[in-house]
C-alpha positions in Angstrom: 75.9 158.0 25.3 77.2 155.0 23.4 77.7 153.1 26.7 74.1 154.0 27.7 72.8 152.5 24.4 74.7 149.3 24.8 73.6 149.0 28.4 69.9 149.5 27.3 70.3 146.9 24.6 71.8 144.4 27.0 69.0 145.0 29.5 66.4 144.5 26.8 68.1 141.2 25.8 68.2 140.0 29.4 64.5 140.8 29.9 63.6 138.9 26.7 65.6 135.9 27.8 64.0 136.1 31.3 60.5 136.2 29.8 61.3 133.1 27.6 62.8 131.3 30.6 59.7 132.0 32.7 57.3 131.0 30.0 55.5 127.6 30.1 56.7 125.3 27.4 54.2 123.3 25.4 54.9 120.7 22.7 52.3 120.5 19.9 52.6 117.3 17.8 50.7 117.6 14.6 51.3 115.9 11.2 53.9 115.6 8.4 55.6 118.8 7.5 54.1 118.7 4.0 50.5 118.6 5.3 47.9 121.3 5.9 47.7 120.2 9.6 51.4 120.9 10.2 50.8 124.3 8.7 47.9 124.8 11.1 50.0 123.7 14.0 52.6 126.3 13.1 49.9 129.0 12.9 48.5 127.9 16.3 51.9 128.0 17.9 52.8 131.5 16.5 49.5 133.0 17.4 49.2 131.4 20.9 52.8 132.5 21.7 51.9 136.1 20.8 48.3 136.1 22.3 49.6 134.8 25.7 52.0 137.7 26.0 55.0 135.4 26.6 53.2 133.2 29.1 53.3 130.2 26.7 56.0 129.0 24.5 54.6 126.5 22.0 56.9 124.4 19.7 55.7 122.2 16.9 56.8 118.6 16.4 56.4 116.8 13.1 54.4 113.5 13.2 53.7 110.6 11.0 50.0 110.9 11.7 47.2 111.0 14.3 47.7 107.4 15.3 51.3 108.2 16.4 50.0 111.3 18.2 47.6 109.3 20.3 50.0 106.4 21.0 52.6 108.9 22.4 50.2 109.7 25.2 51.5 106.5 26.9 55.1 107.9 27.3 54.7 111.7 27.2 54.6 113.7 30.4 54.0 117.4 31.1 52.5 119.8 28.5 52.0 117.4 25.6 49.4 118.6 23.1 48.4 116.8 19.9 45.9 116.7 17.1 43.6 113.8 16.3 40.2 112.9 14.9 37.9 112.0 17.9 37.3 108.5 16.5 40.9 107.5 17.3 40.5 108.5 20.9 37.4 106.4 21.1 39.2 103.4 19.6 42.1 103.8 22.0 39.8 103.8 25.0 38.0 100.8 23.6 41.2 98.8 22.9 40.2 98.4 19.2 41.9 98.4 15.8 45.4 99.9 15.9 45.2 100.2 19.7 44.1 96.5 20.3 47.5 95.7 22.0 47.6 98.8 24.2 46.4 99.2 27.8 43.3 101.5 27.5 44.0 102.9 30.9 47.0 104.7 29.5 44.6 106.8 27.4 42.1 107.7 30.2 44.1 110.9 30.9 43.3 112.4 27.5 41.3 115.6 27.6 39.8 117.9 24.9 40.8 121.5 24.3 39.4 123.0 21.1 38.4 122.0 17.6 40.4 122.8 14.4 39.4 122.5 10.7 38.1 119.1 9.7 39.9 116.5 7.6 38.6 116.6 4.0 39.2 113.9 1.5 40.6 115.0 -1.9 40.9 112.6 -4.8 43.0 114.6 -7.3 43.5 113.4 -11.0 45.0 114.9 -14.1 42.3 116.5 -16.1 43.6 114.8 -19.3 43.7 111.4 -17.7 40.1 110.5 -18.8 39.0 110.0 -15.2 35.7 111.7 -14.5 34.2 109.3 -11.9 35.5 106.7 -9.5 34.7 103.9 -11.8 37.1 105.5 -14.3 40.0 104.8 -11.8 40.1 101.1 -13.0 43.4 100.5 -14.6 44.9 103.7 -13.3 47.7 104.5 -10.9 46.9 106.6 -7.8 49.4 107.6 -5.1 47.7 107.4 -1.7 50.5 108.2 0.7 51.9 106.0 3.5 50.7 105.5 7.0 48.4 108.5 7.1 44.7 108.8 7.7 44.3 109.8 4.0 46.1 106.7 2.8 44.0 104.3 4.9 40.8 106.2 3.9 41.6 106.1 0.2 42.4 102.3 0.3 39.1 101.8 2.1 37.1 103.7 -0.5 38.6 101.7 -3.3 37.3 98.6 -1.6 33.9 100.1 -0.8 33.4 101.4 -4.3 34.2 98.0 -6.0 37.7 99.0 -7.1 39.9 96.8 -5.0 42.6 95.2 -7.1 41.5 97.3 -10.1 43.5 100.4 -9.2 47.3 100.5 -8.7 47.7 102.1 -5.3 51.1 103.6 -4.7 52.0 103.9 -1.0 54.7 106.5 -1.3 55.2 109.8 0.6 52.7 112.5 -0.4 55.5 115.0 -0.8 56.3 113.2 -4.1 52.7 113.4 -5.4 52.7 116.7 -7.3 56.0 116.0 -9.1 54.8 112.5 -10.0 51.5 113.9 -11.3 53.2 116.5 -13.4 55.6 114.0 -14.9 52.8 111.6 -15.7 54.1 108.9 -13.4 50.7 108.7 -11.7 47.2 109.5 -12.8 46.2 111.0 -9.5 46.7 111.1 -5.8 44.6 111.0 -2.6 45.1 113.4 0.3 43.3 114.3 3.5 43.5 117.9 4.8 41.3 120.9 5.3 40.5 122.8 2.2 42.1 124.6 0.5 44.8 122.0 0.9 48.4 123.3 0.1 49.4 120.2 -1.9 46.2 120.4 -4.1 46.9 124.1 -4.7 50.4 123.2 -5.7 49.2 120.5 -8.0 46.6 122.8 -9.7 49.4 125.3 -10.3 51.5 122.7 -12.1 49.0 120.8 -14.2 45.2 121.0 -14.9 43.4 118.9 -12.4 40.0 117.5 -11.6 38.6 116.5 -8.2 36.4 113.4 -8.1 33.0 113.9 -6.6 31.2 111.2 -4.6 27.5 110.3 -4.9 25.3 110.3 -1.8 25.3 106.5 -1.9 29.1 106.4 -1.9 29.4 108.8 1.0 26.9 106.7 2.9 29.1 103.6 2.4 32.1 105.5 3.9 30.2 106.2 7.1 31.7 109.7 7.1 30.0 113.1 7.0 29.4 114.9 3.7 31.1 118.1 2.8 31.0 120.3 -0.3 34.2 121.9 -1.6 32.8 125.0 -3.4 33.5 125.6 -7.1 36.5 127.8 -7.6 38.3 126.7 -4.4 41.1 125.4 -6.6 42.2 126.7 -10.0 40.5 124.9 -12.9 37.9 123.2 -10.6 34.8 125.1 -11.6 32.1 122.9 -10.0 31.1 121.9 -6.5 32.7 118.7 -5.3 31.0 116.3 -2.9 33.4 114.5 -0.6 33.8 113.2 3.0 35.0 114.9 6.1 36.2 113.9 9.6 36.3 116.1 12.7 39.7 116.9 14.2 40.5 118.4 17.5 43.4 119.5 19.8 43.9 117.4 22.9 46.2 117.3 25.9 46.3 115.2 29.1 45.6 115.6 32.8 49.4 116.1 33.2 48.8 119.7 32.0 47.9 122.1 34.8 44.5 123.8 34.9 46.1 127.2 34.5 48.1 126.2 31.4 45.1 124.6 29.8 43.1 127.7 30.5 45.7 130.1 29.1 46.3 127.9 26.0 42.6 127.6 25.2 42.0 131.3 25.8 45.0 132.3 23.6 43.7 130.1 20.8 40.2 131.7 20.7 41.7 135.1 21.2 43.8 134.5 18.0 40.8 133.3 15.9 40.3 136.4 13.9 44.0 136.6 13.1 44.1 132.9 12.1 41.2 133.6 9.7 43.3 136.3 8.0 46.1 133.8 7.6 44.0 130.9 6.2 40.4 130.7 5.1 40.0 127.2 6.7 39.8 128.7 10.2 36.5 130.4 9.5 34.8 127.0 9.7 35.9 126.6 13.3 33.2 127.7 15.9 32.2 126.9 19.5 29.5 124.7 18.0 32.2 122.3 16.9 32.8 121.3 20.5 30.0 118.8 20.2 32.3 116.6 18.1 34.5 115.7 21.1 33.9 112.3 22.9 36.2 112.8 25.9 35.8 115.5 28.6 37.3 118.9 28.3 40.3 119.7 30.4 39.2 121.5 33.5 41.3 124.5 32.5 39.6 124.6 29.1 36.2 124.2 30.6 36.9 127.2 32.8 37.6 129.3 29.7 34.4 128.3 28.0 32.3 129.0 31.1 33.8 132.4 31.4 33.1 133.0 27.7 29.4 131.9 28.2 29.8 129.1 25.7 27.2 126.4 25.7 29.2 123.3 26.5 27.7 119.8 25.9 27.0 118.0 29.2 29.1 115.0 28.0 32.2 117.2 28.1 31.9 118.6 31.6 
C-alpha cells in the first residue's frame, strides 16, 4: 500500500512537470515592483495561468516604466507582452520624443491585446502641510519619482500651472515616498496608478493626507482626460477629487502566434470576474475600452473578440 501511494505521488508529480513543460511561456513586462501596475501584472499572470488550464505559463518582469517596455520591442522575440499607454506606441511609430533616435520600423510589429485600468494622477500631501490647492505648493518639497510616467507628468504639471522653479521636486524612488512623508522630509508626493493606488493607501494609513483636486481649466492644459476619484476611496479623503487619467493597454508583437494571442486574450476576459474580486480597479475595464488603442489588434485577439460578438472598432481590424 505504501509503495502504491509513493508511485501515485510520483506519477502526479511527473504529470505536473509534463504540463508545465508543454505550456506556452509568456513574459509580461509591467512596471516597478512598488506600483499598482506591477500588482495588476501579477494578478493577470496568476489568473491567466489558471484560466488557461495550464496551456499558458505567464511570468512577470519588473520594469522601470512604459518607455522601457516599448523600447524592448526592438530586441525581444517570441511571446513578449507588455503594458503601455497608447500614446507611447504612437510616438514610437512617429519617431518622436524619447523614440526620436529609434528606427520606427522596429515598432511596426506591435499589436494590441486588451485594456487594463487607466493611469490616474495622484498628488498626495500631508493634511497638516497647509497645502489645499496647487498654488499652495510654492515653497514646498514634493517627491515625484524617477523616470516614470508619473514623474514626467508631475514635472509637466508644475510648469503648466505656473509653479516651475517654485516647488522643490525630489526625483527619488517612489518606494521612499511614504516613509519620507511620515517623517516630514517631504510635504507630498506625486504618483500615477489606477485607484485605489497601494502607495496612497499606505500613506493614508501612516499619516492624514489630502489629495489635490484640479480645476477644469488645469485639466484642459494637461491635454489629458478628466477622472473623478470618489470621496471615501482613501481614508480621510472625504470629498471627490478631480484629476487626470491616461489609458493603458496590454500589447504584444506579431512574433506571438495567433493561437497564443487567442488563448491569452480569452483567458484574461474569462478571469475578469475573479480579478474584480481581487481589486476594485478591474471593474472599470470593459470591451468599450478597446477604442483607446491606436494599433491593430493581434489576429489571435481579434478572433476572440469576434467569437465573443464584441463590437471592434474598424481601425483595430
